[in-house]
Structure formats: C-alpha cells, structure tokens
N, CA, C, O and the ligand as a Tripos MOL2 file, in Angstrom:
@<TRIPOS>MOLECULE
protein
  241   239    61     0     0
PROTEIN
NO_CHARGES

@<TRIPOS>ATOM
      1 N          28.6070   -8.5890   31.3220 N.3       1 MET1
      2 CA         28.6810   -7.2180   30.9910 C.3       1 MET1
      3 C          27.3230   -6.6990   30.5570 C.2       1 MET1
      4 O          26.5160   -7.3330   29.8760 O.2       1 MET1
      5 N          27.1700   -5.5060   31.0170 N.am      2 ILE2
      6 CA         25.7420   -4.9080   30.8710 C.3       2 ILE2
      7 C          25.8420   -3.7710   29.7050 C.2       2 ILE2
      8 O          26.6170   -2.8150   29.7420 O.2       2 ILE2
      9 N          24.9700   -4.0370   28.7290 N.am      3 PHE3
     10 CA         24.8330   -2.9590   27.8390 C.3       3 PHE3
     11 C          23.7040   -2.0570   28.0850 C.2       3 PHE3
     12 O          22.5980   -2.5810   28.2220 O.2       3 PHE3
     13 N          23.8120   -0.7720   28.1630 N.am      4 SER4
     14 CA         22.6580    0.1640   28.1850 C.3       4 SER4
     15 C          22.0870    0.2980   26.8710 C.2       4 SER4
     16 O          22.7680    0.6030   25.8930 O.2       4 SER4
     17 N          20.5900    0.0290   26.8210 N.am      5 LYS5
     18 CA         19.8800    0.1570   25.5560 C.3       5 LYS5
     19 C          19.6520    1.5650   25.3000 C.2       5 LYS5
     20 O          19.3140    2.2880   26.2370 O.2       5 LYS5
     21 N          19.7980    2.0250   24.1460 N.am      6 GLU6
     22 CA         19.4710    3.2680   23.7100 C.3       6 GLU6
     23 C          18.0180    3.3750   23.3960 C.2       6 GLU6
     24 O          17.4710    2.5750   22.6370 O.2       6 GLU6
     25 N          17.4270    4.3010   23.9430 N.am      7 LYS7
     26 CA         15.9880    4.5130   23.7370 C.3       7 LYS7
     27 C          15.6350    5.6860   22.9060 C.2       7 LYS7
     28 O          16.1180    6.7900   23.1590 O.2       7 LYS7
     29 N          14.7980    5.4940   21.9070 N.am      8 ILE8
     30 CA         14.5100    6.7480   21.0120 C.3       8 ILE8
     31 C          13.0260    6.9800   21.0800 C.2       8 ILE8
     32 O          12.2750    6.0660   20.7410 O.2       8 ILE8
     33 N          12.5360    8.1550   21.4990 N.am      9 THR9
     34 CA         11.2080    8.5110   21.4070 C.3       9 THR9
     35 C          10.7210    9.1450   20.1440 C.2       9 THR9
     36 O          11.2420   10.1730   19.7120 O.2       9 THR9
     37 N           9.8000    8.5890   19.5920 N.am     10 ILE10
     38 CA          9.3190    9.3870   18.2160 C.3      10 ILE10
     39 C           7.8820    9.8690   18.5380 C.2      10 ILE10
     40 O           7.0240    9.1490   19.0490 O.2      10 ILE10
     41 N           7.7260   11.0610   18.2140 N.am     11 ALA11
     42 CA          6.3270   11.6420   18.3090 C.3      11 ALA11
     43 C           5.5190   11.4400   17.1760 C.2      11 ALA11
     44 O           5.9620   11.5930   16.0380 O.2      11 ALA11
     45 N           4.2570   11.0750   17.4390 N.am     12 TYR12
     46 CA          3.1430   10.9040   16.3040 C.3      12 TYR12
     47 C           2.0860   11.7880   16.5150 C.2      12 TYR12
     48 O           1.7600   12.0910   17.6630 O.2      12 TYR12
     49 N           1.4670   12.2740   15.4560 N.am     13 THR13
     50 CA          0.2770   12.9800   15.5270 C.3      13 THR13
     51 C          -0.9780   12.2420   14.8810 C.2      13 THR13
     52 O          -0.9720   11.7900   13.7360 O.2      13 THR13
     53 N          -2.0230   12.1790   15.7330 N.am     14 ILE14
     54 CA         -3.1960   11.5570   15.1510 C.3      14 ILE14
     55 C          -4.1580   12.5380   14.6850 C.2      14 ILE14
     56 O          -4.5900   13.3560   15.4970 O.2      14 ILE14
     57 N          -4.5600   12.5600   13.4350 N.am     15 GLU15
     58 CA         -5.5150   13.4210   12.8360 C.3      15 GLU15
     59 C          -6.8960   12.6970   12.6050 C.2      15 GLU15
     60 O          -6.9270   11.5150   12.2630 O.2      15 GLU15
     61 N          -7.9730   13.4030   12.7910 N.am     16 LYS16
     62 CA         -9.2120   12.8760   12.7650 C.3      16 LYS16
     63 C         -10.1660   13.7320   11.8680 C.2      16 LYS16
     64 O         -10.2270   14.9450   12.0710 O.2      16 LYS16
     65 N         -10.8290   13.2120   10.9940 N.am     17 CYS17
     66 CA        -11.8270   14.0590   10.2600 C.3      17 CYS17
     67 C         -13.0910   13.9410   10.8900 C.2      17 CYS17
     68 O         -13.6860   12.8780   11.0690 O.2      17 CYS17
     69 N         -13.5440   15.2540   11.2740 N.am     18 PRO18
     70 CA        -14.8800   15.5620   12.0770 C.3      18 PRO18
     71 C         -16.1280   15.0040   11.1980 C.2      18 PRO18
     72 O         -17.2150   14.7280   11.7040 O.2      18 PRO18
     73 N         -15.8630   14.8900    9.9750 N.am     19 LYS19
     74 CA        -17.1370   14.4540    9.1070 C.3      19 LYS19
     75 C         -17.1820   12.9790    8.9320 C.2      19 LYS19
     76 O         -18.1610   12.3450    9.3260 O.2      19 LYS19
     77 N         -16.1970   12.4190    8.3750 N.am     20 CYS20
     78 CA        -16.4080   10.9430    8.0930 C.3      20 CYS20
     79 C         -15.5760   10.1480    9.1750 C.2      20 CYS20
     80 O         -15.5150    8.9200    9.1080 O.2      20 CYS20
     81 N         -14.9850   10.8010   10.0980 N.am     21 GLU21
     82 CA        -14.3310   10.0820   11.1220 C.3      21 GLU21
     83 C         -13.1340    9.1590   10.8220 C.2      21 GLU21
     84 O         -12.7770    8.2260   11.5420 O.2      21 GLU21
     85 N         -12.5310    9.5590    9.6070 N.am     22 MET22
     86 CA        -11.3680    9.0110    9.1320 C.3      22 MET22
     87 C         -10.2330    9.3420   10.0670 C.2      22 MET22
     88 O         -10.1020   10.5070   10.4440 O.2      22 MET22
     89 N          -9.3260    8.3140   10.5070 N.am     23 ILE23
     90 CA         -8.1610    8.6650   11.2570 C.3      23 ILE23
     91 C          -6.9290    8.4410   10.4790 C.2      23 ILE23
     92 O          -6.7860    7.4940    9.7060 O.2      23 ILE23
     93 N          -6.0390    9.3550   10.7150 N.am     24 LYS24
     94 CA         -4.7260    9.3310    9.8930 C.3      24 LYS24
     95 C          -3.5220    9.5650   10.9890 C.2      24 LYS24
     96 O          -3.4260   10.5770   11.6820 O.2      24 LYS24
     97 N          -2.6580    8.4890   11.0170 N.am     25 LYS25
     98 CA         -1.6270    8.6740   11.7560 C.3      25 LYS25
     99 C          -0.1470    9.0720   11.0150 C.2      25 LYS25
    100 O           0.2800    8.4630   10.0340 O.2      25 LYS25
    101 N           0.4720   10.0740   11.5920 N.am     26 ARG26
    102 CA          1.6780   10.5350   10.8090 C.3      26 ARG26
    103 C           2.6050   10.9250   11.9600 C.2      26 ARG26
    104 O           2.2640   11.0770   13.1330 O.2      26 ARG26
    105 N           3.8890   11.0700   11.4190 N.am     27 LYS27
    106 CA          4.9770   11.5440   12.4360 C.3      27 LYS27
    107 C           4.5850   13.0150   12.7440 C.2      27 LYS27
    108 O           4.1420   13.7630   11.8720 O.2      27 LYS27
    109 N           4.7590   13.3610   13.9450 N.am     28 PHE28
    110 CA          4.6780   14.7220   14.5650 C.3      28 PHE28
    111 C           5.5910   15.6560   13.7080 C.2      28 PHE28
    112 O           6.7510   15.3190   13.4700 O.2      28 PHE28
    113 N           5.1260   16.6990   13.2960 N.am     29 SER29
    114 CA          5.9380   17.7850   12.7000 C.3      29 SER29
    115 C           5.8580   19.0750   13.4020 C.2      29 SER29
    116 O           4.7250   19.4170   13.7410 O.2      29 SER29
    117 N           6.8640   19.8820   13.6940 N.am     30 GLU30
    118 CA          6.8270   21.0030   14.3570 C.3      30 GLU30
    119 C           5.6870   21.9000   14.0110 C.2      30 GLU30
    120 O           5.4490   22.0650   12.8150 O.2      30 GLU30
    121 N           4.9980   22.4630   14.8500 N.am     31 GLY31
    122 CA          3.9590   23.4770   14.6460 C.3      31 GLY31
    123 C           2.7080   22.6850   14.8500 C.2      31 GLY31
    124 O           1.6960   23.3850   14.8730 O.2      31 GLY31
    125 N           2.5150   21.3400   15.0130 N.am     32 ASP32
    126 CA          1.3650   20.6350   15.3570 C.3      32 ASP32
    127 C           0.8380   20.9900   16.7460 C.2      32 ASP32
    128 O           1.5210   20.8000   17.7530 O.2      32 ASP32
    129 N          -0.3950   21.5110   16.7790 N.am     33 ILE33
    130 CA         -0.9670   21.8670   17.9760 C.3      33 ILE33
    131 C          -2.3240   21.0590   18.2960 C.2      33 ILE33
    132 O          -3.1400   20.9260   17.3840 O.2      33 ILE33
    133 N          -2.5070   20.6770   19.1910 N.am     34 LEU34
    134 CA         -3.6110   19.7340   19.6060 C.3      34 LEU34
    135 C          -4.9520   20.4120   19.3210 C.2      34 LEU34
    136 O          -5.0600   21.5810   19.6910 O.2      34 LEU34
    137 N          -5.9170   19.8680   18.7520 N.am     35 PHE35
    138 CA         -7.2390   20.2890   18.2750 C.3      35 PHE35
    139 C          -7.1150   21.4800   17.3040 C.2      35 PHE35
    140 O          -8.0670   22.2550   17.2160 O.2      35 PHE35
    141 N          -6.0760   21.6620   16.6180 N.am     36 SER36
    142 CA         -5.8410   22.6920   15.5670 C.3      36 SER36
    143 C          -6.2720   21.9980   14.1830 C.2      36 SER36
    144 O          -6.4150   20.7810   14.0640 O.2      36 SER36
    145 N          -6.4440   22.8590   13.2340 N.am     37 GLU37
    146 CA         -6.7670   22.2120   11.8940 C.3      37 GLU37
    147 C          -5.5140   21.7000   11.2420 C.2      37 GLU37
    148 O          -4.4390   22.2880   11.3580 O.2      37 GLU37
    149 N          -5.6540   20.7210   10.6330 N.am     38 SER38
    150 CA         -4.4020   20.2590    9.8340 C.3      38 SER38
    151 C          -4.6450   19.9990    8.3020 C.2      38 SER38
    152 O          -5.2460   20.7930    7.5790 O.2      38 SER38
    153 N          -4.1700   18.9320    7.9300 N.am     39 SER39
    154 CA         -4.4130   18.5980    6.4830 C.3      39 SER39
    155 C          -5.8860   18.3880    5.9990 C.2      39 SER39
    156 O          -6.7650   18.2890    6.8550 O.2      39 SER39
    157 N          -6.1770   18.3200    4.7590 N.am     40 SER40
    158 CA         -7.4560   17.8790    4.3620 C.3      40 SER40
    159 C          -7.5500   16.5530    4.1800 C.2      40 SER40
    160 O          -6.6120   15.8530    3.7990 O.2      40 SER40
    161 N          -8.8060   16.1090    4.4710 N.am     41 CYS41
    162 CA         -9.1340   14.5750    4.5150 C.3      41 CYS41
    163 C          -9.1370   13.9870    3.1380 C.2      41 CYS41
    164 O          -9.7420   14.5930    2.2540 O.2      41 CYS41
    165 N          -8.5580   12.9340    2.8860 N.am     42 SER42
    166 CA         -8.2930   12.4070    1.5260 C.3      42 SER42
    167 C          -9.5990   11.6670    1.1190 C.2      42 SER42
    168 O          -9.7650   11.3070   -0.0470 O.2      42 SER42
    169 N         -10.4510   11.4600    2.0100 N.am     43 SER43
    170 CA        -11.6600   10.7820    1.6720 C.3      43 SER43
    171 C         -12.9130   11.6400    1.4520 C.2      43 SER43
    172 O         -13.6690   11.3860    0.5140 O.2      43 SER43
    173 N         -13.1240   12.5610    2.2260 N.am     44 CYS44
    174 CA        -14.2020   13.5990    1.9850 C.3      44 CYS44
    175 C         -13.9290   15.1950    1.7170 C.2      44 CYS44
    176 O         -14.7730   16.0450    1.4330 O.2      44 CYS44
    177 N         -12.5730   15.3590    1.8800 N.am     45 ASP45
    178 CA        -12.1410   16.6950    1.5060 C.3      45 ASP45
    179 C         -12.3540   17.7250    2.7680 C.2      45 ASP45
    180 O         -11.8940   18.8640    2.6820 O.2      45 ASP45
    181 N         -12.9820   17.3480    3.8090 N.am     46 SER46
    182 CA        -13.0090   18.1940    4.9340 C.3      46 SER46
    183 C         -11.6440   18.4630    5.6070 C.2      46 SER46
    184 O         -10.6440   17.8080    5.3130 O.2      46 SER46
    185 N         -11.6460   19.4430    6.5100 N.am     47 THR47
    186 CA        -10.3530   19.6930    7.2050 C.3      47 THR47
    187 C         -10.2050   18.7940    8.3920 C.2      47 THR47
    188 O         -11.0900   18.7540    9.2470 O.2      47 THR47
    189 N          -9.1920   18.1190    8.4700 N.am     48 MET48
    190 CA         -8.8620   17.1150    9.5460 C.3      48 MET48
    191 C          -8.4010   17.8290   10.8550 C.2      48 MET48
    192 O          -7.5990   18.7460   10.6800 O.2      48 MET48
    193 N          -8.7610   17.5690   12.0820 N.am     49 LEU49
    194 CA         -8.2700   18.1520   13.2250 C.3      49 LEU49
    195 C          -7.2770   17.1770   13.9030 C.2      49 LEU49
    196 O          -7.3750   15.9540   13.8050 O.2      49 LEU49
    197 N          -6.2970   17.8310   14.6100 N.am     50 ILE50
    198 CA         -5.2310   17.0640   15.2610 C.3      50 ILE50
    199 C          -5.9670   16.6240   16.6170 C.2      50 ILE50
    200 O          -6.3090   17.4350   17.4780 O.2      50 ILE50
    201 N          -6.1680   15.2290   16.7000 N.am     51 GLU51
    202 CA         -6.8570   14.7960   17.9180 C.3      51 GLU51
    203 C          -5.9430   14.2440   18.9470 C.2      51 GLU51
    204 O          -6.4330   14.1460   20.0720 O.2      51 GLU51
    205 N          -4.6850   13.8540   18.7860 N.am     52 LYS52
    206 CA         -3.8360   13.3870   19.5900 C.3      52 LYS52
    207 C          -2.5330   13.5590   19.1560 C.2      52 LYS52
    208 O          -2.2870   13.5030   17.9520 O.2      52 LYS52
    209 N          -1.4870   13.8030   20.1450 N.am     53 ILE53
    210 CA         -0.2470   13.8570   19.8760 C.3      53 ILE53
    211 C           0.6090   13.1400   20.9740 C.2      53 ILE53
    212 O           0.6040   13.5930   22.1190 O.2      53 ILE53
    213 N           1.3190   12.0700   20.6630 N.am     54 TYR54
    214 CA          1.8910   11.2080   21.6310 C.3      54 TYR54
    215 C           3.2630   10.7030   21.1810 C.2      54 TYR54
    216 O           3.6730   10.7430   20.0210 O.2      54 TYR54
    217 N           3.9100   10.2320   22.2230 N.am     55 GLY55
    218 CA          5.3110    9.7200   21.7880 C.3      55 GLY55
    219 C           5.3090    8.1590   22.0550 C.2      55 GLY55
    220 O           4.7020    7.6470   22.9960 O.2      55 GLY55
    221 N           6.0170    7.4950   21.1700 N.am     56 GLU56
    222 CA          6.2830    6.0220   21.3850 C.3      56 GLU56
    223 C           7.7500    5.8450   21.4050 C.2      56 GLU56
    224 O           8.5040    6.3780   20.5900 O.2      56 GLU56
    225 N           8.1820    4.9440   22.5350 N.am     57 THR57
    226 CA          9.5010    4.8710   22.9310 C.3      57 THR57
    227 C          10.0380    3.4010   22.2370 C.2      57 THR57
    228 O           9.4810    2.3420   22.5250 O.2      57 THR57
    229 N          10.9630    3.4570   21.4720 N.am     58 LEU58
    230 CA         11.5580    2.3940   20.8490 C.3      58 LEU58
    231 C          12.8490    2.1050   21.4440 C.2      58 LEU58
    232 O          13.6200    3.0010   21.7880 O.2      58 LEU58
    233 N          13.1270    0.7250   21.5880 N.am     59 GLU59
    234 CA         14.2860    0.3200   22.1080 C.3      59 GLU59
    235 C          15.2680   -0.1570   21.0080 C.2      59 GLU59
    236 O          14.7790   -0.8280   20.1000 O.2      59 GLU59
    237 N          16.3830    0.0670   20.9850 N.am     60 GLN60
    238 CA         17.2220   -0.3570   19.9270 C.3      60 GLN60
    239 C          18.3080   -1.0440   20.4830 C.2      60 GLN60
    240 O          19.1810   -1.5120   19.7520 O.2      60 GLN60
    241 ZN        -13.2920   12.9310    5.8140 Zn       61 ZN61
@<TRIPOS>BOND
     1     1     2 1
     2     2     3 1
     3     3     4 2
     4     3     5 am
     5     5     6 1
     6     6     7 1
     7     7     8 2
     8     7     9 am
     9     9    10 1
    10    10    11 1
    11    11    12 2
    12    11    13 am
    13    13    14 1
    14    14    15 1
    15    15    16 2
    16    15    17 am
    17    17    18 1
    18    18    19 1
    19    19    20 2
    20    19    21 am
    21    21    22 1
    22    22    23 1
    23    23    24 2
    24    23    25 am
    25    25    26 1
    26    26    27 1
    27    27    28 2
    28    27    29 am
    29    29    30 1
    30    30    31 1
    31    31    32 2
    32    31    33 am
    33    33    34 1
    34    34    35 1
    35    35    36 2
    36    35    37 am
    37    37    38 1
    38    38    39 1
    39    39    40 2
    40    39    41 am
    41    41    42 1
    42    42    43 1
    43    43    44 2
    44    43    45 am
    45    45    46 1
    46    46    47 1
    47    47    48 2
    48    47    49 am
    49    49    50 1
    50    50    51 1
    51    51    52 2
    52    51    53 am
    53    53    54 1
    54    54    55 1
    55    55    56 2
    56    55    57 am
    57    57    58 1
    58    58    59 1
    59    59    60 2
    60    59    61 am
    61    61    62 1
    62    62    63 1
    63    63    64 2
    64    63    65 am
    65    65    66 1
    66    66    67 1
    67    67    68 2
    68    67    69 am
    69    69    70 1
    70    70    71 1
    71    71    72 2
    72    71    73 am
    73    73    74 1
    74    74    75 1
    75    75    76 2
    76    75    77 am
    77    77    78 1
    78    78    79 1
    79    79    80 2
    80    79    81 am
    81    81    82 1
    82    82    83 1
    83    83    84 2
    84    83    85 am
    85    85    86 1
    86    86    87 1
    87    87    88 2
    88    87    89 am
    89    89    90 1
    90    90    91 1
    91    91    92 2
    92    91    93 am
    93    93    94 1
    94    94    95 1
    95    95    96 2
    96    95    97 am
    97    97    98 1
    98    98    99 1
    99    99   100 2
   100    99   101 am
   101   101   102 1
   102   102   103 1
   103   103   104 2
   104   103   105 am
   105   105   106 1
   106   106   107 1
   107   107   108 2
   108   107   109 am
   109   109   110 1
   110   110   111 1
   111   111   112 2
   112   111   113 am
   113   113   114 1
   114   114   115 1
   115   115   116 2
   116   115   117 am
   117   117   118 1
   118   118   119 1
   119   119   120 2
   120   119   121 am
   121   121   122 1
   122   122   123 1
   123   123   124 2
   124   123   125 am
   125   125   126 1
   126   126   127 1
   127   127   128 2
   128   127   129 am
   129   129   130 1
   130   130   131 1
   131   131   132 2
   132   131   133 am
   133   133   134 1
   134   134   135 1
   135   135   136 2
   136   135   137 am
   137   137   138 1
   138   138   139 1
   139   139   140 2
   140   139   141 am
   141   141   142 1
   142   142   143 1
   143   143   144 2
   144   143   145 am
   145   145   146 1
   146   146   147 1
   147   147   148 2
   148   147   149 am
   149   149   150 1
   150   150   151 1
   151   151   152 2
   152   151   153 am
   153   153   154 1
   154   154   155 1
   155   155   156 2
   156   155   157 am
   157   157   158 1
   158   158   159 1
   159   159   160 2
   160   159   161 am
   161   161   162 1
   162   162   163 1
   163   163   164 2
   164   163   165 am
   165   165   166 1
   166   166   167 1
   167   167   168 2
   168   167   169 am
   169   169   170 1
   170   170   171 1
   171   171   172 2
   172   171   173 am
   173   173   174 1
   174   174   175 1
   175   175   176 2
   176   175   177 am
   177   177   178 1
   178   178   179 1
   179   179   180 2
   180   179   181 am
   181   181   182 1
   182   182   183 1
   183   183   184 2
   184   183   185 am
   185   185   186 1
   186   186   187 1
   187   187   188 2
   188   187   189 am
   189   189   190 1
   190   190   191 1
   191   191   192 2
   192   191   193 am
   193   193   194 1
   194   194   195 1
   195   195   196 2
   196   195   197 am
   197   197   198 1
   198   198   199 1
   199   199   200 2
   200   199   201 am
   201   201   202 1
   202   202   203 1
   203   203   204 2
   204   203   205 am
   205   205   206 1
   206   206   207 1
   207   207   208 2
   208   207   209 am
   209   209   210 1
   210   210   211 1
   211   211   212 2
   212   211   213 am
   213   213   214 1
   214   214   215 1
   215   215   216 2
   216   215   217 am
   217   217   218 1
   218   218   219 1
   219   219   220 2
   220   219   221 am
   221   221   222 1
   222   222   223 1
   223   223   224 2
   224   223   225 am
   225   225   226 1
   226   226   227 1
   227   227   228 2
   228   227   229 am
   229   229   230 1
   230   230   231 1
   231   231   232 2
   232   231   233 am
   233   233   234 1
   234   234   235 1
   235   235   236 2
   236   235   237 am
   237   237   238 1
   238   238   239 1
   239   239   240 2
@<TRIPOS>SUBSTRUCTURE
     1 MET1         2 RESIDUE 1 A MET
     2 ILE2         6 RESIDUE 1 A ILE
     3 PHE3        10 RESIDUE 1 A PHE
     4 SER4        14 RESIDUE 1 A SER
     5 LYS5        18 RESIDUE 1 A LYS
     6 GLU6        22 RESIDUE 1 A GLU
     7 LYS7        26 RESIDUE 1 A LYS
     8 ILE8        30 RESIDUE 1 A ILE
     9 THR9        34 RESIDUE 1 A THR
    10 ILE10       38 RESIDUE 1 A ILE
    11 ALA11       42 RESIDUE 1 A ALA
    12 TYR12       46 RESIDUE 1 A TYR
    13 THR13       50 RESIDUE 1 A THR
    14 ILE14       54 RESIDUE 1 A ILE
    15 GLU15       58 RESIDUE 1 A GLU
    16 LYS16       62 RESIDUE 1 A LYS
    17 CYS17       66 RESIDUE 1 A CYS
    18 PRO18       70 RESIDUE 1 A PRO
    19 LYS19       74 RESIDUE 1 A LYS
    20 CYS20       78 RESIDUE 1 A CYS
    21 GLU21       82 RESIDUE 1 A GLU
    22 MET22       86 RESIDUE 1 A MET
    23 ILE23       90 RESIDUE 1 A ILE
    24 LYS24       94 RESIDUE 1 A LYS
    25 LYS25       98 RESIDUE 1 A LYS
    26 ARG26      102 RESIDUE 1 A ARG
    27 LYS27      106 RESIDUE 1 A LYS
    28 PHE28      110 RESIDUE 1 A PHE
    29 SER29      114 RESIDUE 1 A SER
    30 GLU30      118 RESIDUE 1 A GLU
    31 GLY31      122 RESIDUE 1 A GLY
    32 ASP32      126 RESIDUE 1 A ASP
    33 ILE33      130 RESIDUE 1 A ILE
    34 LEU34      134 RESIDUE 1 A LEU
    35 PHE35      138 RESIDUE 1 A PHE
    36 SER36      142 RESIDUE 1 A SER
    37 GLU37      146 RESIDUE 1 A GLU
    38 SER38      150 RESIDUE 1 A SER
    39 SER39      154 RESIDUE 1 A SER
    40 SER40      158 RESIDUE 1 A SER
    41 CYS41      162 RESIDUE 1 A CYS
    42 SER42      166 RESIDUE 1 A SER
    43 SER43      170 RESIDUE 1 A SER
    44 CYS44      174 RESIDUE 1 A CYS
    45 ASP45      178 RESIDUE 1 A ASP
    46 SER46      182 RESIDUE 1 A SER
    47 THR47      186 RESIDUE 1 A THR
    48 MET48      190 RESIDUE 1 A MET
    49 LEU49      194 RESIDUE 1 A LEU
    50 ILE50      198 RESIDUE 1 A ILE
    51 GLU51      202 RESIDUE 1 A GLU
    52 LYS52      206 RESIDUE 1 A LYS
    53 ILE53      210 RESIDUE 1 A ILE
    54 TYR54      214 RESIDUE 1 A TYR
    55 GLY55      218 RESIDUE 1 A GLY
    56 GLU56      222 RESIDUE 1 A GLU
    57 THR57      226 RESIDUE 1 A THR
    58 LEU58      230 RESIDUE 1 A LEU
    59 GLU59      234 RESIDUE 1 A GLU
    60 GLN60      238 RESIDUE 1 A GLN
    61 ZN61       241 GROUP 0 **** ****
C-alpha cells in the first residue's frame, strides 16, 4: 500500500542589517516585500532590510 505524503511549504523571511550585518530569520508574514525596510536591528538599532524570502518544504 502506498501512502502519499503530505507536503507543507513554509515561507521564511531573512532580514539583514546593513550596518552590522546581523541576519535574522523569521516566518514570512503578509506584507513582507523583498528589499523593503523591516523591523529594527536588536544589536545596533538600525533598520533591517528584507534580503530574502523563500519557502521550505516539509514532509510529514
Ligand atoms: Zn545592526
């Protein structure tokens, strides 16, 4: 018997601080636009930019 595995794709957003180059990975939230300004950096207080948005496929 063959079971078909369910695949779930989760989108992630990578934010990068242009000043101290800290990278933060978080789950994608609606309204995230590539290269737009995002949250503020927790280390130097600059505004982080969204550097990458990608999806990871998980098999369950
Ligand atoms: Zn920073």
